[in-house]
C-alpha positions in Angstrom: -10.8 93.3 218.2 -13.4 95.7 220.3 -10.3 97.5 221.6 -8.2 98.0 218.6 -11.0 99.8 216.9 -11.6 102.0 220.0 -7.8 102.7 219.9 -8.0 103.1 215.9 -11.0 106.0 215.8 -9.1 107.8 218.9 -6.8 108.0 216.7 -9.0 109.2 213.9 -10.4 111.7 216.3 -7.1 113.2 217.4 -6.3 113.6 213.4 -9.6 115.5 212.7 -9.2 117.7 215.7 -5.5 118.1 214.8 -7.0 119.8 211.5 -4.2 118.5 209.5 -6.6 116.3 207.6 -8.4 119.4 206.3 -5.6 121.4 205.7 -3.5 118.7 203.5 -6.7 118.2 201.8 -7.5 122.5 201.1 -4.2 123.3 199.9 -3.6 120.0 197.6 -6.8 120.9 195.8 -6.0 124.8 195.7 -2.8 123.3 193.4 -4.9 120.8 191.2 -6.9 123.9 190.4 -4.2 125.5 189.7 -3.1 123.0 186.9 -5.0 124.1 183.8 -3.3 127.4 184.3 0.4 126.2 183.9 1.8 128.9 181.7 3.2 125.2 180.0 0.5 124.7 178.4 -0.9 128.1 176.9 -3.3 126.7 175.5 -4.9 124.3 178.1 -3.7 121.1 179.3 -4.4 118.0 177.8 -6.8 115.7 179.9 -4.2 113.1 180.1 -1.8 116.1 181.4 -4.2 116.9 184.2 -4.6 113.4 185.4 -0.9 113.0 185.6 -0.3 115.6 187.9 -3.3 115.8 189.5 -2.1 111.9 190.7 1.3 113.3 191.3 -0.4 115.8 193.8 -2.8 113.2 195.7 0.2 110.8 196.0 2.2 113.7 197.6 -0.2 115.0 200.0 -0.7 111.6 201.1 2.5 111.0 202.3 3.3 114.5 203.7 -0.2 114.0 205.8 0.4 110.1 206.6 3.8 111.1 207.9 2.8 114.6 209.6 0.5 111.5 211.3 2.3 107.9 211.5 6.1 109.7 212.7 4.6 111.2 215.6 2.0 109.6 217.2 3.6 106.9 219.2 6.5 109.1 220.5 4.2 111.7 221.5 2.0 108.8 223.3 5.0 108.1 225.2 6.2 111.5 225.8 3.1 112.5 227.5 2.5 108.8 228.6 -0.9 108.6 227.7 0.1 105.2 226.5 0.8 103.8 229.9 -3.3 104.2 230.3 -3.8 102.2 227.5 -1.4 99.5 227.8 -2.9 99.1 231.3 -6.8 98.2 230.4 -5.3 95.0 229.3 -4.5 96.1 225.8 -1.6 94.3 223.9 1.2 95.9 222.7 0.5 94.9 218.8 -2.9 95.7 219.1 -1.5 99.4 219.9 0.0 99.2 217.1 -2.0 97.7 214.9 -5.3 100.1 215.9 -2.6 102.7 215.6 -1.8 102.2 212.0 -5.8 101.4 211.3 -6.6 104.7 212.2 -4.0 106.3 210.4 -4.9 104.4 207.0 -8.7 105.1 207.4 -8.2 108.9 207.9 -5.6 108.6 204.9 -8.1 106.7 202.7 -10.7 109.9 203.8 -8.2 112.4 202.7 -8.0 110.9 199.5 -11.4 110.1 198.6 -11.9 113.9 199.2 -8.7 115.1 197.4 -10.0 113.0 194.6 -13.9 114.0 194.3 -12.5 117.5 194.3 -10.1 116.8 191.9 -12.5 114.7 189.4 -14.9 118.1 189.7 -12.3 120.7 188.7 -11.9 118.1 185.9 -15.4 118.2 184.8 -15.4 121.9 185.3 -12.2 122.6 183.0 -12.7 120.2 180.2 -16.4 118.6 180.7 -15.0 114.9 181.3 -15.3 113.2 184.7 -12.3 111.8 185.2 -13.9 108.5 187.7 -10.5 106.5 186.6 -8.7 109.0 189.3 -10.7 106.6 191.7 -8.3 104.1 190.6 -5.5 105.9 191.1 -6.5 106.8 194.8 -6.6 103.5 195.4 -3.4 102.6 194.3 -2.0 105.7 196.5 -3.8 104.6 199.3 -2.3 100.8 199.5 1.3 102.3 198.6 1.2 104.8 201.4 -0.6 102.9 203.8 2.7 100.6 203.4 5.0 103.4 204.0 2.9 104.6 206.6 3.4 101.2 208.5 7.1 101.0 207.6 6.9 104.5 209.5 5.0 103.3 212.9 7.2 100.7 212.7 10.3 102.9 212.9 8.3 105.0 215.5 8.0 102.6 217.8 11.6 102.6 218.8 13.0 105.7 217.7 12.1 109.6 217.1 9.7 111.4 214.7 12.8 112.6 212.4 14.5 109.3 212.4 10.9 107.7 211.6 9.9 110.6 208.7 13.8 110.2 207.1 13.5 106.4 207.3 10.4 106.2 205.8 10.9 108.4 203.2 14.3 106.4 202.3 11.8 103.8 202.5 9.7 104.7 199.6 12.3 105.3 197.0 14.2 102.9 197.6 10.9 100.6 197.2 10.4 102.4 194.0 14.1 102.3 192.8 14.8 99.0 194.1 14.2 96.8 190.2 15.9 99.7 188.7 18.7 100.6 190.8 19.5 95.9 190.9 18.7 95.8 186.7 16.2 93.1 188.1 14.3 91.5 185.5 10.7 92.0 184.4 8.9 89.4 186.4 10.2 91.6 189.4 7.8 94.0 188.7 4.8 91.7 189.5 2.6 92.6 192.2 3.3 89.4 194.5 7.5 91.0 194.4 7.5 92.0 197.6 10.4 94.4 198.0 8.8 96.6 195.0 7.0 99.5 195.5 6.7 100.2 191.8 3.4 97.9 191.5 1.6 100.6 193.2 2.4 103.1 190.4 -0.7 103.2 187.8 0.3 106.9 186.5 0.6 105.2 183.1 -2.7 103.3 182.6 -4.6 105.5 184.4 -3.5 108.9 182.9 -3.0 107.3 179.7 -4.8 104.5 179.2 -7.8 102.9 180.4 -6.9 102.1 183.8 -5.5 98.9 185.2 -7.8 95.2 185.3 -9.6 93.4 188.5 -6.5 90.8 188.7 -3.7 94.2 188.7 -5.9 95.4 191.0 -5.9 92.4 193.3 -2.5 91.6 192.8 -1.6 95.2 194.4 -4.1 94.3 197.5 -2.3 91.2 197.7 1.0 92.9 197.6 -0.2 96.0 200.4 -1.4 92.9 202.9 1.9 91.2 202.6 4.0 94.5 203.4 1.9 95.7 206.6 1.3 92.2 207.8 5.1 92.2 208.0 6.1 95.6 208.9 3.5 96.0 211.5 4.5 92.8 212.9 8.0 93.6 212.9 7.0 97.1 214.6 4.8 95.0 217.0 7.9 93.0 218.3 9.9 96.1 218.6 7.8 97.9 220.9 7.2 94.6 222.7 10.7 94.6 223.7 10.7 98.7 224.4 11.0 99.6 228.0 8.2 101.8 228.9 
């Protein structure tokens, strides 16, 4: 695991150096600050509406940053031939794939933590209410986008950035629309139903309710672990068969 953590650390360092993390956080924070000024709510935005829009911005920002990192890392490493230096140090290809995802997942978590903290502060300033439940939403977004990121890493181990980005976006859309499109029963919305990404959609309980419970949160974590394990395993197999 020492090699995995070393590669993951280099991914984090590279993301910080590219400033993608902070640009997305700053841009999203500016958008969050404008929510109370929306012309559709001339007398002010209700707390629930603020939380709902903030969660949507949170998800969009996380997805943009995740894809900008996930679809380019492995193809760029191969193009610059720096991947050969890593593999030559007795690093297995599955370790490289997993470490690449892990580093980006950490960066994603830092971005979401910073964005959520800024958003909570904006909520306190405008509504005098500390909306701590937004951290529950950020956890759900972190897990879901981590899954999408794993899918993007899997695709990028064989395809170029554009194909990987389009495929990951299609995966995210289908993952949410799967139950509705096939008219599946309510059981299919449970956390353990793997093809369904809708389990990570917590806008209603967080924005308009009292949040979700511990059991539901554990269900999300289990679904996340199942998704990521399968996708990274597939990505490792694909990458191991690639002729470098």
